[in-house]
N, C-alpha and C positions, 0 to 999 in steps of 0.2 A: 632547595626545592621542596623540602619537607613542609615549609610553611604554606605551600599551595595545596597540600593534601587535605582532604575533607572527608568526614564520615557523615553520610546522609542518615538522619535519624529514623525515617520511616522504613527504609529498605535495609539499612545496615551496610550499604555499599561504601567502600572506602577507595577513593581514587583522587587523582590530581584534578583541581578545579577546571583546568582547561581541556581535559580529555573529552568530556561529554559534548561540548559545543563543537570541538574540532571534528570529532567522528560524525556528528549529525550534519555538519556543513557538507562534508564530502558525500554522504549518502543522499542528502536532499538535492545537491547540485546535479548529480548524475541521474538520480531517481526520477525527478519531475520531467526530465526529457522524455522518459518512457511512460509517463502518466502514473507514476507511483511516487511515494514519499521516501522510500527506503526503509520504512518501518519493518518490513519483512527481514531485513538484514540487521536492523538495530536490535531486534529481539534476541537473535543469536549472540550478538555482542554483549548485551546485558546478561544473558544467561550463562555464557561460557567465560567471558573475560571479567565481567564485574561480579559474577556469581550471585546474581539476583534471580532466585528460582521460585519464589512464592507467586501465587496468582496475581499479586500486585504488579508484577513485571508486565503482564499483558495490559493492565490499565495504564501504566506509565507509558507504554508504547502508544496507546491510543491518545494520550495527552500530547505526546510529541506531534501527532498528526494535526491537532488543532492549531498548533503554532505554525506548522510548516506550510500548510496548504493555501491559506488566503493570499499570500503574495504571488504565488504562481497562478492562481485562479484569476486574479485581477489582470495579470499580464495576458493570459490566454483570451479572456473575454474582450479585452481592449483590441486584440489583434484578430477577432472574429473566428477564434478556434475553440468555441465552447458550444456543444450541442445540448441545448436545454431539454428537449423531449427525451433523448436517450438518458440523460441524467435522472429525470423523473422516474422512468421505468426501472432503472437500477436501484434507486433509493427505495422504491416501494418493495423491492425484493430483499435487499440486504438488511434493512432495519429489523424486521421481525426475525430474520435468521440469526441476528446478533444475540438475541435473548436466549435462543436455544443453544448457541455456541457457548455462552457464558455458563449455562447449566452443565454442559459437557466438561468444561474446564474444571469445575468444582467436583463433579462426580467421577470422571474417568481420568482426566489428565492432571490431577493433583500431584501424582507421582512424577518426579523429574525425568525418570527413565522413559516413561510413556510419552511425556511431553516432547522429549528429544526425538522420539520416533515420529510424532506428528510433524514437528518442524522439518525433519528430513524428507518426509513423504511430500509435504506441500511444496517445498522448494524444488524437489526433483521433478514433480509434475510441471511446475512453471518452466523449468529449464527445458524439458522435452517439448513443450508447446512452442516455446520461442525458437528452438532448433528446427522444428518442423516448418515453421513459417520462413525461417532463413533459407531453408533448402528448396522451398517451393515458391517463394514470393517472386513477383516480377519487379520491374523497375519502379523505384519510389516516385511518388507524385512530387510536385514542386512544393517545397516546404513553406513557402510564403502564402499558400492558398488560403482562402477563407471558406467557411462552411455556409452553404446555401440550403435551407430547409425546403424541400419540394412537397413533402406530404407527411402528415402525422395522423395516424389512425390507430384504433385498438389492435389492428392486425399487423401493420408494418410501418416503419419509419423509412422515408426515402430522402436522401440528401445528396448534394453534389459537392465535390472537393477536388481541386486540381484537374478540372475538365473531365472527371469521371463521376458516375452515379453509383450510389451504394444503397442497399436495402438491409434493414434490420428487422427480423421477426420479433414482434413485441413479446408474445407469450413465452417463447423459448428463452429470450433474453431475461425476462422476469424470473423464470424458473431457475436458470443458472445463477442469477443474482441472489436468490433465496438460499441456495446451497452455499454460495460463496459467503453469505452473511453468517451461516453456521460455522464454517471453518474460520472466518475472520474473528468471530466472537470468542472462539476457543483459543486461537493463536495470539490474538492481540493486535490485529491489523484491521483497517477499515474495509478491506476487500479489494482495493484497487490493484494490488500486486497479483491477484488472480484474475480479476476482470480484464486488465489490460492485455495479458497474453490471450485470453479468450476472444476478445474483440479483434485483435490483430491477427490471430492464428486461425481461429475457427470461422469467424465471420469475415475475415480478410479486410478489415477496415484499416485505413492508414493511421499510424501512431500519432501523427501530428494533428489528426482530426478528433481523436478520442481522448487524448491526454487530459484535457480540461474536464470532461465528463467523469472520468474515473477518479480524478482528484476530488471533484465536488461530491461524488458518491462516498468516497472515503471519509471526507470531512463530516458529513451528516451521520454516517454509520458510526464513526468514532465517537461523536458527541453522544449518540444514543448508548453505545457500548460503555462509555465512561460512566454514564448515569447508572447503568445496570450494575457495573462493578462496584460502584460506590454505595448504591442504595437497594440493590436487588435482593432476592431471597438468598440467605446464607452469606451476605456481604459482611465485612468487618475490616479490621486493620490490615489483615493479610491480603485482602482483595483490592484495597484502595490504592491509588497511585502514589508514588513518592513525588510530591508536588515540586520540591526543589530540584530533584534530579530531572524530572520531566521538563521543567522550565529551562534548565541549562541545555538539554537536548533541543528544546524548542528554539532557543536563541540562535544556535548554529543552523537549525533548520530553516528559520525565517530568511536568513541571508543566503543560504545555499539555494533555497527554492526560488527566490526572486531572480538570482543570477542564472540559474539553470533554465528557467522559463524564458528569460531574455535571450539566451544564446541558443535555445533549442532549434529555432528555424534556420540557423546557420550550419547545423550539423545534420547530415543525411540519416535516414532511418537505420541502415544496416550497421554502422558502427555502434549506435545506441543499443540495438538488439544483441549484437555480439558481446558487448560489455555486460549486459544483463545476463546473458546465457552463461558466460564464463564464471561470473560471480555466484550465480545460483547453483550451478553444478558443483563447484568446489565445496560450498558450505553444505549442500545436501548430502554429498558423499561423506563428508566429515561426520555429520550427525548420524547418518544411517550406520556407518561402520562402528561408531561409538555405541549405538543402541544395541547392536548385535554382538 
């Protein structure tokens, strides 16, 4: 097996060649069902298991998103489960926030101990939001429904899905997206892992209707964030992604994302949410206990 072990030159990570795509396949398969790529879990894996702790780990995480998202988006759009106006609102918020998050990563969260605390707090927040939704949500809508846009204005977006009508406050959603962009830029995610719980828990939108939008937002925010980590103020070898490692993660992510998006409509909301909750809570507590 030693002949399969590789040392990645940019990051210094040493692992077996099959480990990165295998891990990313599992994260992407289950993640895209909930409107996320699994990057919020991939970063702890890189940080704790692969011992990749420089700011470049955040950029490598963003690179993984660029591979993983397109197959799932194609599938969601083909099946009528892609809300374009909502996507535009969230992208306009997350992209400027990503730049501020990048600066925070270099100025405040360069220290691995502080970064562990950030990881734990973000994941714990996500877990709490999903649990709140699980305890208060009503019966799921039919998973094969399609989105029908009823109204798009600067004040609110209205759409129907599964014989129910939903309203989205535009300014509020933009503001949350901006804050999410800051966190995502520092953490190394496109923001979908935070936006998805917000949309399904706070705005009470069905996960099958918003998964495409959160993934599209994550893709464009990741693209912008990757540019900032590569060429922004203070950038250098330590902030740039490990292209080979990110590509291997992306290979598993492409396959996992396509299959996850294909099977999503066959799986009810609640099992998806419970799976996300359990994983988030376990890793959040692990990092928080480690930080203190």
